[in-house]
ROKOLVO-435451 format. One record per atom (N, C-alpha, C): residue in three letters; x, y, z. Coordinates in steps of 0.001 Angstrom, whole numbers, plus 500000, padded with zeros to 6 digits. Layout:
<sites>
ALAXYZ;...
</sites>
This chain:
<sites>
MET500740498758499859;MET500048499870499937;MET500800501166499980;LYS502054501197500724;LYS502801502282500922;LYS503551502562499554;ARG503962501591498774;ARG504627501785497533;ARG503557502281496557;ARG502198501886496615;ARG501420502362495669;ARG501251503898495924;LEU501128504232497207;LEU500925505770497533;LEU502172506444497091;LEU503437505940497310;LEU504751506707496836;LEU504620506775495268;LEU504300505819494524;LEU504225505923493147;LEU503166507003492779;PHE501901507116493339;PHE500960508021492970;PHE501639509461493223;MET502301509664494301;MET502855510932494610;MET503850511389493624;VAL504809510424493175;VAL505772510590492064;VAL505214511116490874;LEU504119510589490407;LEU503313510798489197;LEU502786512286489296;LEU502291512633490477;LEU501866514025490716;LEU502849515073490629;CYS504046514714491128;CYS505204515595490986;CYS505855515835489737;PHE505874514747488889;PHE506359514707487550;PHE505394514267486441;PRO504438515248485962;PRO503657514904485028;PRO504256514514483673;VAL503579513766483077;VAL504041513303481539;VAL503761514592480690;ILE504960514818480026;ILE505081515898479234;ILE504841515352477704;THR503926516004477037;THR503610515727475683;THR503673516870474814;LEU504396516781473490;LEU504656517678472579;LEU503329518199471727;ALA503013519413471814;ALA501829519895471149;ALA501902519750469692;LYS501051519269468763;LYS500947519294467521;LYS500734520543466902;GLU501175520878465818;GLU501028522120465141;GLU499437522047464550;SER498949523175464626;SER497489523252464310;SER497442523972463009;GLU497089523082461924;GLU497160523647460422;GLU495770523935459983;ASN495557525134459613;ASN494103525545458974;ASN494313525646457527;ILE493721524866456754;ILE493947525002455365;ILE493089526074454659;LEU493709527112453898;LEU492889528083453385;LEU492653528024451912;ALA493590527264451258;ALA493195527235449769;ALA494079525912449396;GLN493627525309448331;GLN494330524160447817;GLN493818523806446403;GLU494727523308445640;GLU494608522860444336;GLU495285521565444141;ILE494478520630443474;ILE494958519316443119;ILE494772519008441745;LYS495952518545441128;LYS495948518172439726;LYS496429516705439616;TYR496096516055438471;TYR496282514686438378;TYR496958514488436885;TYR497944513687436618;TYR498694513598435358;TYR498915512216435080;LYS499017512039433778;LYS499231510749433077;LYS500461510975432301;THR501633510039432433;THR502784510120431527;THR503154508923430806;THR503246508898429470;THR503260507775428875;THR504759507865428219;THR505638506816428422;THR506877506808428051;THR506865505834426745;ILE507216506349425464;ILE507124505476424500;ILE508502504896423839;ASN508702503818423571;ASN510050503261423011;ASN509885503417421500;LYS510754504336421008;LYS510721504598419605;LYS511620503439418742;GLY511083502229418713;GLY512074501359418035;GLY512585500395419135;THR513569499620418696;THR514099498608419600;THR515251499352420360;ILE514940500029421403;ILE515906500580422177;ILE515748500394423778;SER516849500548424516;SER516800500281425899;SER516066501573426745;VAL515481500958427924;VAL514692501769428758;VAL515508503210428879;MET516713503076429118;MET517615504263429442;MET518016505075428292;SER517406504748427118;SER517964505430425898;SER517608506964425877;ASN518323507784425206;ASN518004509076424959;ASN516939509336423952;SER516465508228423214;SER515546508370422104;SER514012507915422721;LEU513923508001424002;LEU512648507734424505;LEU511713509119424222;GLY510398508837423915;GLY509548509798423828;GLY508572509799424920;VAL508526511086425676;VAL507645511086426925;VAL506579512200426600;ASN505379511875427007;ASN504183512663426734;ASN503444512753428081;THR503115513884428648;THR502486513939429784;THR501269514896429651;VAL500190514385430037;VAL498978515201430017;VAL498192515238431465;GLU497458516292431458;GLU496580516539432811;GLU495330515819432575;ILE494974515092433500;ILE493678514257433340;ILE492707514703434583;SER491481514105434564;SER490521514314435493;SER490807513389436700;LYS490033513734437760;LYS490093512866439138;LYS489602511676438837;GLU488327511511437935;GLU487721510338437707;GLU488591509364436896;GLU489406509941435940;GLU490296509034435084;GLU491301508541435914;TYR492040509365436777;TYR493096509085437719;TYR492497507796438493;GLU491478508052439162;GLU491002506906440231;GLU490612505747439519;SER490198505674438164;SER489726504507437613;SER490804503770436839;SER492112504368436670;SER493143503964435975;SER493686502750436535;ASN494156501848435739;ASN494827500588436280;ASN496151500579435718;SER497292500657436619;SER498591500896436299;SER499095499479435757;ASN498338498399435951;ASN498889497189435685;ASN498420496641434117;ASN497704497551433530;ASN497214497196432244;ASN498375496787431203;ILE498141495834430379;ILE499060495450429405;ILE499170496419428334;MET500471496861428063;MET500664497971427104;MET501346497598425828;PRO500932498224424649;PRO501748497911423483;PRO503288497753423658;ASN503963497173422657;ASN505185496875422784;ASN505885498354422633;THR505216499347421974;THR505899500477421771;THR505870501351423143;ILE505057501043424087;ILE504978501804425220;ILE505636501137426505;ILE506617501871427038;ILE507541501311428216;ILE506678501295429487;GLU506026502385429804;GLU505299502464431059;GLU504356503657431046;THR503297503613431838;THR502388504664431900;THR502426505152433372;GLU502711506350433740;GLU502718506596435143;GLU501502507595435415;TYR500966507473436714;TYR499794508259437134;TYR500542508993438395;LYS500347510244438592;LYS500615510843439788;LYS499604512090440208;LYS499662512401441368;LYS498825513546441966;LYS499583514492442677;MET499347515748442326;MET500199516932442904;MET499166517774443606;THR499368518110444882;THR498496519087445819;THR499335520203446129;THR498775521400445978;THR499395522389446446;THR498508523152447458;THR499097523512448616;THR498271524121449761;THR498812525435450220;ILE498039526229450566;ILE498326527452451552;ILE497540527276452849;SER498197527279453760;SER497431527007455188;SER498108528019456394;LYS497406528160457298;LYS497768528899458487;LYS498228528025459520;VAL499457528050459904;VAL499999527301461053;VAL500303528185462015;ASN499601528074463195;ASN499844529139464273;ASN499547530507463646;SER500787531305463684;SER500563532556463083;SER501288532750461795;ASN501715531695461233;ASN502402531623459991;ASN501609531117458812;TYR501983531699457649;TYR501366531200456354;TYR502295530105455869;ARG501684529021455498;ARG502689527821455023;ARG502367527651453591;TYR503177527451452669;TYR503085526944451368;TYR503563525510451328;LYS502790524619450667;LYS503183523368450828;LYS502815522474449345;VAL503586521589449005;VAL503214520920447797;VAL503563519351448032;ASN502798518474447541;ASN502792517123447839;ASN502649516414446423;LEU503633515434446235;LEU503309514584444937;LEU503399513189445379;GLU502065512511444865;GLU501756511138445255;GLU501818510353444049;TRP502548509286444146;TRP502786508394442962;TRP501505507206443062;LYS500833507149442015;LYS499862506004441957;LYS500434504572441578;ASN501637504637440857;ASN502264503539440544;ASN503811504040440391;ILE504712503173440798;ILE506105503542440980;ILE506845503505439603;PRO507617504607439308;PRO508191504739438103;PRO509434503805437898;LYS509561503276436777;LYS510783502344436459;LYS512100503045436403;ILE512041504198435883;ILE513270504986435812;ILE513373505980437068;ARG514350505723437737;ARG514560506460439012;ARG515881507194439126;SER515818508317439092;SER517244509076439183;SER517082510260440103;TYR517445511498439770;TYR517305512621440605;TYR516054513449440031;ASP515109513542441108;ASP513909514435440807;ASP513923515505441572;THR513042516581441185;THR512992517838441849;THR511511518411442237;ILE511312518715443393;ILE510018519230443915;ILE510312520656444321;ALA509126521522443970;ALA509355522883444283;ALA508256523734444558;ILE508392524833445029;ILE507317525738445229;ILE507684527105444868;GLY506862527716443917;GLY507195529185443402;GLY506262530040444061;PHE506688531342444187;PHE505869532380444911;PHE506155533778444453;PRO505303534734444517;PRO505535536203443973;PRO506599536730444863;SER507208537810444371;SER508249538526445197;SER507626539242446250;SER506413539423446506;SER505755540184447756;SER506011539242449026;VAL506426538161448835;VAL506642537171450060;VAL507977536551449925;LYS508509536000451092;LYS509829535277451031;LYS509815534287452182;PRO510686533389451972;PRO510647532221453093;PRO511018532803454482;LYS510497532305455472;LYS510748532669456771;LYS511711531777457570;MET511990530526456780;MET512611529339457430;MET513280528640456240;THR514088527695456583;THR514594526740455682;THR513483525808455169;PRO513175525665453901;PRO512199524668453526;PRO512433523183454033;ILE511325522571454488;ILE511419521122454875;ILE511013520294453792;PHE511794519141453683;PHE511424518208452614;PHE511433516855453472;SER510481515911452975;SER510114514719453407;SER509761513706452521;GLU510133512610452519;GLU509756511441451651;GLU509276510279452418;GLU508158509805451944;GLU507619508436452508;GLU507527507444451446;TYR507954506190451757;TYR507801505144450784;TYR507625503718451548;CYS507011502854451121;CYS506872501571451569;CYS507174500465450681;ASN507875499470451298;ASN508362498355450612;ASN508169497130451492;SER508659495863451138;SER508370494739451702;SER508716494646453373;SER509562495507453789;SER510130495659455021;SER509252496650455857;GLY508472497433455201;GLY507559498291455965;GLY507599499667455323;CYS507144500713456110;CYS506991502049455589;CYS508178503020456091;HIS508631503825455545;HIS510024504557455896;HIS509711506188455510;ASN510361507076456402;ASN510249508271456186;ASN511568508908456220;THR512010509580455134;THR513318510337455166;THR513249511809454876;SER514155512404455377;SER514305513971455072;SER515673514292454172;GLY516249513254453803;GLY517399513437453015;GLY517302513961451477;TYR518255514871451174;TYR518180515351449982;TYR519577515848449371;HIS519808515961448127;HIS521008516226447694;HIS521448517649447227;TYR520459518511447099;TYR520572519830446752;TYR519448520690447131;MET519555521933447599;MET518471522848447795;MET518643524094447110;TYR517642524455446294;TYR517539525738445522;TYR516737526660446270;SER517343527962446386;SER516641529122447120;SER516806530305446294;GLY515676530833445676;GLY515801531933444803;GLY514624533099445263;LYS514703534227444573;LYS513930535229444817;LYS512348534855444669;ASN511984533913443938;ASN510771533510443646;ASN510329531977443641;GLY511224531404444504;GLY510758529986444617;GLY511949529242445447;VAL511620527956445931;VAL512526527081446572;VAL512367525789446055;GLY513302524916445972;GLY513255523524445365;GLY514244522598446068;VAL513851521325446128;VAL514806520233446627;VAL515033519298445390;THR516144518854445279;THR516525517800444424;THR517030516402445191;PHE516637515441445087;PHE516852514290445642;PHE516832513063444713;GLN517462511874445279;GLN517496510713444480;GLN516230509890444852;VAL515518509365444002;VAL514451508476444024;VAL514852507185444608;PRO514072506633445740;PRO514566505607446158;PRO514517504224445153;SER515356503332445342;SER515419502196444473;SER514684500954445204;GLY514628499794444446;GLY513975498522445182;GLY512451498542444756;ASP511912497510445248;ASP510590497099444993;ASP509653497982445837;LEU509294499067445458;LEU508396499753446216;LEU506784499682446176;LYS506013499877447089;LYS504696499645447021;LYS503966501044446891;SER504615501901447557;SER503860503497447434;SER505122504450447665;MET504695505548447201;MET505743506681447580;MET505220508130447320;ASN505541508878448040;ASN505110510269448004;ASN506266511244448506;GLN506295512592447968;GLN507273513441448472;GLN506526514854448897;THR507052515518449970;THR506324516710450372;THR507492517968450649;LEU507134519126450250;LEU507934520271450514;LEU507136521252451146;TYR507675522021452154;TYR506701523085452685;TYR507689524016453202;VAL507246525289453177;VAL508086526484453787;VAL507054527627454290;ASP507383528027455503;ASP506641529216456105;ASP507055530436455475;MET506146531335455288;MET506377532654454521;MET506225533850455373;GLU506838534887454894;GLU506663536189455666;GLU506557537129454350;LYS506051538482454809;LYS505813539465453829;LYS507307540052453465;ASN507262540470452128;ASN508510541116451620;ASN508159542543451068;THR507049542956451569;THR506597544433451008;THR505874545052452283;SER505873546275452388;SER505181547032453379;SER503702547287453177;SER503477546932451541;SER501866547109451360;SER501126545828451767;THR499738546260451721;THR498907545030452245;THR498805544114450916;ILE498966542802451354;ILE498747541640450382;ILE497392541191450366;ILE496768541248449206;ILE495371541000449142;ILE495146539344448634;THR496018538990447809;THR495974537669447390;THR497323536960447341;GLN497213535808447902;GLN498455535032447956;GLN498498533851446868;TYR499607533504446341;TYR499601532430445386;TYR500827531559445703;ALA500589530294445543;ALA501639529355445750;ALA501517528286444499;TYR502824528243444061;TYR502936527363442612;TYR503699526089443022;GLY503034524869443018;GLY503610523563443249;GLY504111522934442127;ASP505194522512441938;ASP505642521809440719;ASP506519520629441061;TYR506823519744440068;TYR507533518511440386;TYR508062518080438899;ALA509322517729438875;ALA510092517295437786;ALA510709515901437897;HIS510183514935437067;HIS510659513603437285;HIS511589513328436149;ALA512735512693436466;ALA513722512291435327;ALA513214511047434744;VAL513174511287433310;VAL512676510127432548;VAL513865509277431934;LYS515058509945432261;LYS516295509228431924;LYS517356509406433034;SER518297508530432938;SER519319508795433993;SER520097510083433906;ILE520183510741435020;ILE520978512072434957;ILE522031512253436104;SER522933512896435913;SER523955513241437011;SER523470514116437984;LEU523954514156439378;LEU523352515241440164;LEU523800516555439623;GLY525117516646439310;GLY525491518022438725;GLY524608518517437706;SER524135517753436764;SER523208518273435707;SER521782518655436439;ALA521414517728437151;ALA520120517827437802;ALA519912519132438653;LYS520949519868439058;LYS521061520958439771;LYS520790522186439021;ASN520867522151437605;ASN520755523178436835;ASN519284523586436430;TYR518558524394437443;TYR517280524778437146;TYR517037526070438004;THR515957526618437731;THR515328527736438519;THR513861527519438843;VAL513546528094439876;VAL512113528109440444;VAL511389529340440440;SER510200529696439958;SER509558530825439853;SER508102530655439973;THR507253531677439462;THR505801531413439370;THR505488530706438138;ILE506326530345437328;ILE506089529233436245;ILE506413528049436457;GLY506975527771437798;GLY507272526500438178;GLY508814526183437880;ILE509148524820437752;ILE510577524569437606;ILE510995524774436282;LYS512165525394435884;LYS512656525637434581;LYS514079525128434536;TYR514134523987433764;TYR515734523437433527;TYR516346524100432480;ASP517725524057432449;ASP518415524452431311;ASP518029523795430090;SER518330524544429025;SER517988523813427646;SER518648522438427426;SER519844522410428017;SER520611521072427918;SER520110519937428655;ASN519250520272429543;ASN518667519155430467;ASN517269518982430459;ILE516456519754429672;ILE515107519732429628;ILE514589518476429001;SER515282517751428327;SER514789516484427876;SER515008515326428556;TYR515614515498429729;TYR515727514607430854;TYR514601514497431626;TYR513693515369431675;TYR512518515427432592;TYR511253515602431901;ASP510189515071432519;ASP508755515274432007;ASP508333516644432476;GLU507359517157431699;GLU506791518493432086;GLU505418518321432399;ILE504966518786433574;ILE503570518934434101;ILE503178520308434302;ASN502000520569434333;ASN501435521802434621;ASN501512522015436176;TYR501841523247436565;TYR502025523387438042;TYR500626523579438626;ALA500549523265440065;ALA499330523314440640;ALA499413524648441537;ARG498481525722441302;ARG498582526901441954;ARG497444526955443002;ALA497732527229444285;ALA496775527624445206;ALA496686528911445440;THR495411529421445556;THR495182531029445577;THR494285531248446796;TRP494728532179447578;TRP493916532604448804;TRP493801534081448732;ASN492507534474448988;ASN492231535983448934;ASN491958536384450437;GLY492697537227451006;GLY492582537722452190;GLY493710538836452568;ASN493453539775453313;ASN494313540838453748;ASN495437540325454672;TRP496629540623454382;TRP497767540361455174;TRP498722541668455263;
</sites>
């Protein structure tokens, strides 16, 4: 009885400390869906520079009804489906811009990809952007924050990373950054431009870093543009005085 009483008194003196979770209030969001078809132009290898890549924006219904296991013609190497979500939210007293890229099926070609957020010059990052990647394989699900290069410019931030290898069941990447005003004027409308560039051919890290980010998304140098698919950015728009 004395031991139980002593334990109860200890618990009273040393309460359990729990970390408070961030309270995120979503203000605006845009979701886009994409279908990328990689075409084999003749008898060539998967990593050949002669690959033809075509990306189109599709509806939510087509995305959800698509079957990535369909048998494709010999001329088609693979068809990828992915979903991109750009969000403007209020986290505590900060405005947060975030982009998430979710893969419906895992791409065969995995090299250095880039995920990015563009924004107008009326705002600027308040912090170092945070990158995270989640993927699942036969041993379970994993979360990593590792990347190889971070771009920070006047109108955008981006992260270049190596896509995980192996037999993956699912995969998604996220990048977010808290923003602050870069003007003394009242901001009436905020814009966040989420973008993602997937390497459709093997590329070196040195070459993969040659890009800029702005309100038109990710722009690669002319010498590297053929290494990446092109998707339309997803722009989140929020109207409110700041």
